[in-house]
C-alpha positions in Angstrom: 268.6 -50.3 120.2 266.6 -49.3 123.2 264.3 -51.7 125.0 261.2 -49.8 123.7 262.5 -50.2 120.1 263.2 -53.9 120.7 259.6 -54.4 121.9 258.2 -52.5 119.0 260.2 -54.7 116.6 258.9 -57.8 118.4 255.3 -56.5 118.1 255.9 -55.9 114.4 256.6 -59.6 113.8 254.0 -60.9 116.3 251.5 -63.4 114.8 249.7 -65.0 117.7 247.9 -63.9 120.8 250.0 -66.2 123.0 253.2 -64.4 121.8 251.6 -61.0 122.2 250.8 -61.8 125.9 254.4 -62.8 126.4 255.6 -59.5 124.9 253.0 -57.6 127.0 254.5 -59.2 130.1 257.9 -57.8 129.1 256.3 -54.4 128.7 255.3 -54.5 132.4 258.7 -55.8 133.5 260.4 -52.8 131.9 257.8 -50.3 132.9 256.8 -49.3 129.4 253.0 -49.7 129.7 252.6 -45.9 129.4 254.6 -45.8 126.1 251.9 -44.6 123.6 253.6 -46.3 120.6 253.8 -49.7 122.4 250.3 -49.5 123.9 248.9 -48.5 120.4 250.6 -51.5 118.8 249.3 -53.9 121.4 245.8 -52.5 121.0 245.9 -52.6 117.2 247.0 -56.3 117.2 244.2 -57.3 119.6 241.5 -55.3 117.9 242.4 -55.7 114.2 244.4 -58.9 113.7 242.7 -62.2 112.9 244.7 -63.6 115.7 243.6 -60.9 118.1 241.0 -60.8 120.9 238.4 -58.1 121.3 238.1 -58.8 125.1 241.8 -58.3 125.5 241.7 -55.2 123.3 238.9 -53.7 125.5 241.1 -54.3 128.6 244.1 -52.7 127.0 242.0 -49.7 125.8 240.4 -49.2 129.2 243.8 -48.9 130.9 245.0 -46.2 128.5 245.3 -42.9 130.3 244.9 -40.7 127.2 243.9 -42.7 124.0 245.0 -41.0 120.8 242.9 -40.9 117.6 244.5 -44.0 116.2 243.7 -45.9 119.4 240.1 -45.0 119.2 240.1 -45.9 115.5 241.5 -49.4 116.3 238.9 -50.2 118.9 236.1 -48.9 116.8 237.3 -50.9 113.8 237.6 -54.1 115.8 234.1 -54.0 117.1 232.7 -52.6 113.8 233.8 -55.7 111.9 233.3 -58.1 114.8 230.3 -59.7 116.4 229.2 -56.6 118.4 229.0 -53.6 116.0 226.8 -51.7 118.5 229.9 -51.5 120.9 231.8 -49.8 118.1 229.2 -47.0 118.1 229.5 -46.7 121.9 233.2 -46.2 121.5 232.6 -43.7 118.7 230.3 -41.7 121.1 233.0 -42.0 123.8 235.6 -40.6 121.3 233.4 -37.5 120.6 233.1 -36.9 124.4 236.8 -37.2 125.1 239.5 -34.6 124.9 240.3 -32.5 121.9 243.5 -34.6 121.4 241.5 -37.4 119.9 239.2 -36.0 117.3 237.7 -38.5 114.7 239.6 -38.9 111.5 238.7 -40.6 108.2 239.4 -44.1 109.6 237.2 -43.4 112.7 234.3 -42.1 110.6 234.6 -45.0 108.1 234.5 -47.8 110.7 231.8 -46.0 112.7 229.7 -45.9 109.5 230.5 -49.6 108.9 229.1 -50.3 112.4 226.1 -48.1 111.8 225.3 -50.0 108.5 225.5 -53.4 110.3 223.3 -52.2 113.2 220.8 -50.7 110.8 220.6 -47.3 112.6 219.3 -44.8 110.0 219.3 -41.9 112.5 222.8 -42.5 113.7 224.0 -42.6 110.1 222.6 -39.0 109.6 224.2 -37.9 112.9 227.6 -39.2 111.8 227.2 -37.5 108.5 226.6 -34.2 110.2 229.8 -34.7 112.3 231.7 -35.6 109.1 230.7 -32.2 107.5 231.5 -30.2 110.7 234.9 -31.9 110.9 235.7 -31.1 107.2 235.7 -34.6 105.8 232.7 -34.2 103.5 235.0 -34.4 100.5 237.1 -37.3 101.7 236.6 -40.0 99.1 236.9 -42.9 101.6 234.5 -41.4 104.1 232.0 -40.5 101.4 232.1 -44.0 100.0 231.4 -45.4 103.4 228.6 -42.9 103.8 227.1 -44.2 100.6 227.3 -47.8 101.8 225.8 -46.9 105.2 222.8 -45.0 103.7 222.1 -47.7 101.1 222.4 -50.4 103.8 219.7 -48.6 105.7 217.5 -48.4 102.6 218.2 -44.8 101.7 219.7 -45.3 98.2 218.6 -41.9 97.0 220.5 -40.2 99.9 223.5 -42.4 99.0 223.2 -41.1 95.4 223.2 -37.5 96.6 226.4 -38.1 98.5 227.9 -39.7 95.4 226.8 -36.8 93.2 228.1 -34.3 95.7 231.7 -35.7 95.6 234.2 -33.3 94.0 236.3 -36.3 92.9 235.5 -40.0 92.7 237.8 -43.1 92.5 236.9 -46.5 91.1 235.9 -47.8 94.5 233.3 -45.0 94.7 231.8 -45.9 91.3 231.8 -49.6 92.3 230.1 -48.8 95.6 227.3 -46.8 93.9 226.8 -49.5 91.3 226.6 -52.1 94.1 224.1 -49.9 96.1 221.8 -49.6 93.1 222.1 -53.3 92.3 221.3 -54.5 95.8 218.3 -52.2 95.9 217.0 -53.7 92.7 217.7 -50.5 90.7 219.5 -52.4 87.9 218.7 -49.8 85.2 220.2 -47.1 87.3 223.3 -49.2 87.8 223.7 -49.7 84.1 223.2 -45.9 83.6 226.2 -45.4 85.9 228.3 -47.6 83.6 227.3 -45.4 80.6 228.5 -42.4 82.6 231.8 -44.1 83.5 232.3 -44.8 79.8 231.7 -41.1 78.9 234.1 -40.0 81.7 236.8 -42.5 80.7 236.7 -44.2 84.1 238.4 -47.6 84.0 236.7 -50.8 85.3 238.0 -53.7 87.4 236.7 -57.1 88.3 234.3 -55.7 90.9 232.8 -53.3 88.4 232.2 -56.1 85.8 230.7 -58.5 88.3 228.3 -55.9 89.6 227.2 -54.8 86.1 226.9 -58.3 84.8 224.6 -59.1 87.7 222.4 -56.2 86.8 222.4 -57.3 83.1 221.3 -60.8 84.2 218.4 -59.4 86.3 216.9 -57.3 83.5 217.9 -59.6 80.6 220.2 -56.9 79.1 222.1 -59.4 77.0 223.5 -56.9 74.5 225.1 -54.8 77.3 226.3 -58.0 78.8 228.0 -59.1 75.6 229.6 -55.6 75.4 231.0 -56.1 78.9 232.1 -59.6 77.9 234.1 -58.1 75.0 235.6 -55.5 77.3 236.6 -58.2 79.9 238.3 -60.1 77.1 240.2 -57.1 75.8 241.4 -56.0 79.3 242.3 -59.5 80.6 239.6 -60.0 83.1 238.4 -63.4 81.8 240.9 -65.2 84.0 239.1 -63.7 87.0 236.9 -66.5 88.2 234.3 -64.2 89.6 233.9 -62.4 86.3 233.7 -65.7 84.4 231.0 -67.0 86.9 229.0 -63.7 86.4 229.2 -64.2 82.7 227.9 -67.7 82.9 225.1 -66.5 85.2 224.3 -63.7 82.7 224.1 -66.0 79.7 222.1 -68.6 81.6 219.5 -66.0 82.8 219.2 -64.6 79.3 218.5 -68.1 77.9 221.8 -68.2 75.9 223.1 -71.6 76.9 225.7 -71.7 74.1 227.2 -68.5 75.5 227.3 -69.9 79.0 228.9 -73.1 77.7 231.5 -71.1 75.7 232.6 -69.2 78.9 232.6 -72.4 80.9 234.8 -74.2 78.4 237.3 -71.3 78.3 237.9 -71.3 82.1 241.2 -72.6 83.4 239.9 -73.1 86.9 236.4 -73.5 88.3 234.7 -73.5 91.7 231.4 -74.7 93.0 229.7 -71.4 91.9 230.9 -72.2 88.3 229.3 -75.6 88.3 226.1 -74.3 90.1 225.7 -71.6 87.5 225.9 -74.1 84.6 223.6 -76.6 86.3 221.1 -73.9 87.2 221.2 -72.4 83.7 220.3 -75.7 82.1 217.8 -76.5 84.8 215.7 -73.3 84.5 215.8 -73.6 80.7 214.1 -77.0 81.0 217.2 -79.0 80.0 217.4 -81.4 82.9 219.3 -84.1 81.1 222.2 -81.6 80.4 222.1 -80.3 84.0 222.4 -83.9 85.2 225.4 -84.5 82.9 227.1 -81.4 84.4 226.4 -82.6 87.9 228.1 -85.9 87.1 231.1 -84.2 85.6 231.2 -81.9 88.6 231.5 -84.9 90.9 234.1 -86.6 88.7 236.3 -83.5 88.9 236.1 -83.5 92.7 233.9 -80.5 93.3 231.5 -80.8 96.3 227.9 -79.8 95.6 226.0 -77.2 97.6 222.3 -76.7 98.3 222.2 -74.4 95.2 223.4 -77.3 93.1 220.4 -79.4 94.0 218.0 -76.4 93.4 219.2 -76.4 89.8 218.8 -80.1 89.4 215.3 -80.2 91.0 214.2 -77.2 88.9 215.3 -79.0 85.8 213.6 -82.2 86.7 210.4 -80.3 87.5 210.3 -78.5 84.2 211.1 -81.6 82.2 208.8 -83.9 84.2 211.5 -86.2 85.5 209.7 -87.1 88.8 211.8 -90.2 89.7 215.1 -88.4 89.1 213.9 -85.4 91.1 213.0 -87.6 94.1 216.4 -89.3 93.8 218.3 -86.0 94.0 216.1 -84.7 96.8 217.0 -87.8 99.0 220.6 -87.7 97.8 221.1 -84.2 99.3 220.9 -85.5 102.9 221.9 -89.2 102.5 225.1 -88.6 100.5 226.1 -85.0 100.9 224.7 -84.2 104.4 222.8 -81.2 103.0 219.5 -80.3 104.8 216.7 -79.5 102.3 215.5 -75.9 102.6 212.2 -74.2 101.8 213.1 -73.8 98.1 214.0 -77.5 97.8 210.6 -78.5 99.2 209.0 -76.0 96.9 210.7 -77.7 93.9 209.4 -81.1 95.1 205.8 -79.6 95.3 206.3 -78.2 91.9 207.7 -81.5 90.6 204.7 -83.6 91.8 202.2 -80.9 91.0 203.3 -80.4 87.4 203.1 -84.2 86.9 199.5 -84.2 88.2 200.4 -85.9 91.5 198.7 -83.2 93.5 197.9 -85.4 96.5 201.6 -86.3 96.8 202.5 -82.6 96.5 200.1 -81.9 99.3 201.6 -84.7 101.4 205.1 -83.2 100.8 203.9 -79.8 102.3 202.3 -81.4 105.3 205.4 -83.4 106.2 207.8 -80.5 105.6 209.0 -78.1 108.3 207.7 -75.2 106.2 204.0 -75.7 106.6 203.5 -72.0 107.4 205.4 -70.7 104.4 203.1 -69.1 101.8 205.4 -69.7 98.9 205.0 -73.4 99.1 201.2 -73.2 99.1 201.3 -70.7 96.2 203.4 -73.3 94.3 200.7 -75.9 94.9 198.0 -73.5 93.7 199.9 -73.0 90.5 199.9 -76.7 89.9 196.2 -76.9 90.6 195.6 -74.5 87.7 197.6 -76.7 85.3 195.3 -79.7 86.1 192.1 -77.8 86.9 191.9 -79.2 90.4 189.6 -76.8 92.3 189.5 -79.0 95.4 193.2 -78.9 96.3 193.3 -75.3 95.0 190.8 -74.5 97.8 193.0 -76.1 100.4 195.9 -73.9 99.1 193.9 -70.7 99.2 192.5 -71.5 102.7 196.1 -71.9 104.0 197.2 -68.7 102.3 194.2 -66.8 103.9 195.0 -68.2 107.3 198.6 -67.1 107.0 197.5 -63.6 106.0 199.5 -64.0 102.7 196.6 -64.3 100.2 196.9 -61.8 97.3 194.8 -60.9 94.3 197.0 -63.2 92.1 196.1 -66.2 94.2 192.4 -65.4 94.1 192.3 -64.9 90.4 194.3 -68.1 89.9 191.7 -70.1 91.7 188.9 -68.1 90.0 190.5 -69.2 86.6 190.3 -72.8 87.8 186.6 -72.3 88.7 186.0 -70.8 85.3 187.6 -73.7 83.5 185.4 -76.0 85.5 182.4 -73.8 84.7 181.9 -73.0 88.4 180.4 -69.5 88.3 179.7 -69.5 92.1 183.4 -70.2 92.7 184.4 -67.3 90.5 181.9 -65.1 92.4 183.4 -66.2 95.8 186.9 -65.2 94.7 185.5 -61.7 93.7 183.9 -61.3 97.1 187.1 -62.4 98.8 189.2 -59.9 96.9 186.7 -57.1 97.8 186.3 -58.1 101.4 190.0 -58.5 102.2 191.0 -55.3 100.3 193.5 -57.4 98.4 195.9 -55.7 96.0 197.8 -57.2 93.1 201.4 -56.8 91.8 201.3 -55.2 88.4 202.7 -57.4 85.6 205.5 -56.0 83.5 207.8 -57.2 80.7 211.2 -56.0 79.7 212.8 -56.2 76.2 216.3 -55.0 75.3 216.6 -53.2 72.0 220.1 -52.2 71.2 221.6 -51.3 74.5 218.4 -50.0 76.0 215.9 -51.9 78.1 212.2 -51.0 77.5 209.5 -51.9 80.1 205.8 -52.4 79.4 202.8 -52.9 81.7 199.4 -54.3 80.9 197.5 -51.8 78.7 200.6 -49.6 78.8 200.1 -46.2 77.2 203.3 -44.5 78.6 205.8 -45.5 75.9 206.6 -42.7 73.4 205.9 -45.0 70.5 202.6 -46.3 71.9 200.5 -45.5 68.8 202.9 -47.4 66.5 203.1 -50.3 69.0 199.3 -50.7 69.2 198.9 -50.4 65.5 201.6 -53.0 64.9 200.0 -55.3 67.6 196.8 -55.5 65.5 198.9 -56.7 62.5 200.7 -59.2 64.7 197.5 -60.6 66.2 196.1 -60.9 62.6 199.2 -62.8 61.3 199.3 -65.0 64.4 195.6 -65.8 63.9 196.3 -66.9 60.3 198.9 -69.3 61.8 196.3 -70.7 64.2 196.3 -68.4 67.3 193.0 -68.0 69.1 192.2 -65.9 72.2 192.1 -68.0 75.3 188.6 -69.3 76.0 188.7 -68.8 79.7 189.2 -65.2 80.9 188.4 -64.1 84.4 187.3 -60.4 84.5 188.2 -58.5 87.6 187.2 -54.9 86.7 189.0 -53.2 89.6 192.3 -54.9 88.9 194.8 -54.5 86.1 196.8 -57.7 86.4 198.2 -60.4 84.1 200.6 -63.3 83.9 199.3 -66.2 85.8 196.4 -64.0 86.9 194.8 -64.1 83.4 193.0 -60.8 83.3 190.6 -59.8 80.6 192.9 -57.5 78.8 194.3 -58.5 75.4 197.1 -56.0 75.8 199.3 -58.0 78.2 202.8 -56.6 78.7 204.6 -59.5 76.9 202.4 -58.9 73.9 203.4 -55.3 73.8 207.1 -56.2 74.3 207.0 -58.8 71.6 205.3 -56.4 69.2 207.9 -53.6 69.9 210.7 -56.1 69.3 209.2 -57.1 66.0 208.9 -53.5 65.0 212.4 -52.5 66.1 214.7 -55.4 65.1 215.7 -56.9 61.8 214.1 -60.1 60.5 215.3 -63.4 62.1 216.6 -61.5 65.2 215.8 -63.4 68.5 213.5 -61.6 70.9 214.3 -61.9 74.6 211.6 -61.0 77.1 211.9 -60.9 80.9 208.6 -61.0 82.9 207.9 -60.7 86.6 204.9 -63.1 86.7 204.1 -66.5 85.3 203.2 -66.2 81.6 199.5 -66.8 81.1 198.0 -69.4 78.7 196.8 -66.8 76.2 200.2 -65.1 75.9 201.9 -68.5 75.8 199.8 -69.4 72.8 200.3 -66.0 71.3 204.1 -66.3 71.5 204.0 -69.7 69.9 202.1 -68.6 66.8 204.0 -65.3 66.5 207.3 -67.3 66.4 205.8 -69.4 63.5 204.2 -66.5 61.6 207.3 -64.2 61.8 210.0 -66.9 61.7 211.5 -65.6 65.0 212.8 -67.3 68.1 211.2 -65.7 71.1 212.7 -66.4 74.5 210.6 -65.5 77.6 212.0 -65.7 81.1 209.0 -65.5 83.4 208.9 -65.8 87.2 209.3 -69.6 87.1 211.2 -70.7 84.0 212.3 -70.1 80.4 210.2 -70.6 77.4 212.0 -70.9 74.0 209.4 -70.5 71.2 210.5 -71.6 67.7 208.4 -72.4 64.7 205.2 -72.5 66.7 206.6 -74.9 69.4 207.7 -74.1 73.0 210.6 -75.8 74.7 208.4 -76.5 77.7 206.3 -78.9 75.6 203.2 -77.5 77.3 204.5 -78.7 80.6 204.4 -75.5 82.7 
């Protein structure tokens, strides 16, 4: 065996930078530093290996007389996944300006696109795409998949979709990538549509596919599709995959099916902190704090170490169930026992905890002593609590801070206007109208989703876009009549803002709120005794809350509403929140 072959064999088994430097010294001793195979192996180890060193890789690369394509690819890859992705793009530019012996290949393009995604350079992404086409790689599956990631990472999901649709052939990684791009952009319906295409085209799934799709189902409340995926995961042996099982627990929890979540949990042979967090959060947001606490204690007994997410679930449960003392105990336990620093969401839970319990001064004190005084979410949480207890004085403090932060929206103003209306303060209502008009404030439209079969239907306030709108509005009159016989009455306090179509915690004047339309459609399209599951983007308003209670009684249905803040399980005219929301 020649000296060069011996050194190449040593490099093949090298596992530390110290050993590599010793081998590098032997390269110089034997005058082999110009051997392209040896210099390429040295560079690859330093640039790519977890034991490597990018600074050493840069030195090696700079001393190469004529770097080959694979050498450029190594250095680009090293910086693309390292702490300085911009340098990867500089090396890519250098490669384009070098000799014709080192043209970019699929690996060079893929890692340059990875760097471009991390840097967030939309223009560079398009530039690389052009070079990909000119170099004949526009149909390379790996390059196209990385193009999709890069475009989506720069917020251009539609362009990523065009790349996907233009591919002559796609592998499972390409499908998973497109599903992930849609999911991360909030295009959950589009992601589920891709799954339907995969099924028609007989494309197999793997654990990544299932996790991505289950996440989409959880976001839109598509329980039926999620159950279908659960069955497929069971048939194809994916339930042993802890990530799939955790995604199933998250799905069932976010769809209000705690029995389903518990069934998956009990069937798991191994669990991690995400498993426990999913269960604790599921019970917490569904208002079952006692059960969430039991899971927390079991988690500790089994040796799992809690994270900040664990305590979010516990605090949320305590807030929804009114367990103030327990919530305070867990808040202090975070730092005292587990060395976890409370974040903005934990302080928000504490404000919500005290606020729901009517301890608004204490909630205000929590905000003033927190490091998040300038965060609008925490002031908005306080404002929501003021509405529950009709406290206009502290509500005004919250609005004042939101205005100062430039974060006041129409929903905030209408919330305070509703408090004024309940206190019979007509001047306060008028002030809120003037504030909305003077600030040019806009509102986020309220919407509600309901899944019928394997299709999710979305409704807005006063929605006339649904193809079955005439039937829905006719049915709604019947539903209102039957709910009225059971005791339903329209809310006494309604704040009219003529220029705004808003709902949820905004309490607009319309009687056709999105959840009423969704509930009505569900009653018309599902068999008797079928549970109705609604997902809503805003807090459910008092009138719709009352409506859902009496509809559940009049029609003998369980109605599960997941709003922006919590779950409401309506059965027989009673809500699981016990009017504590």
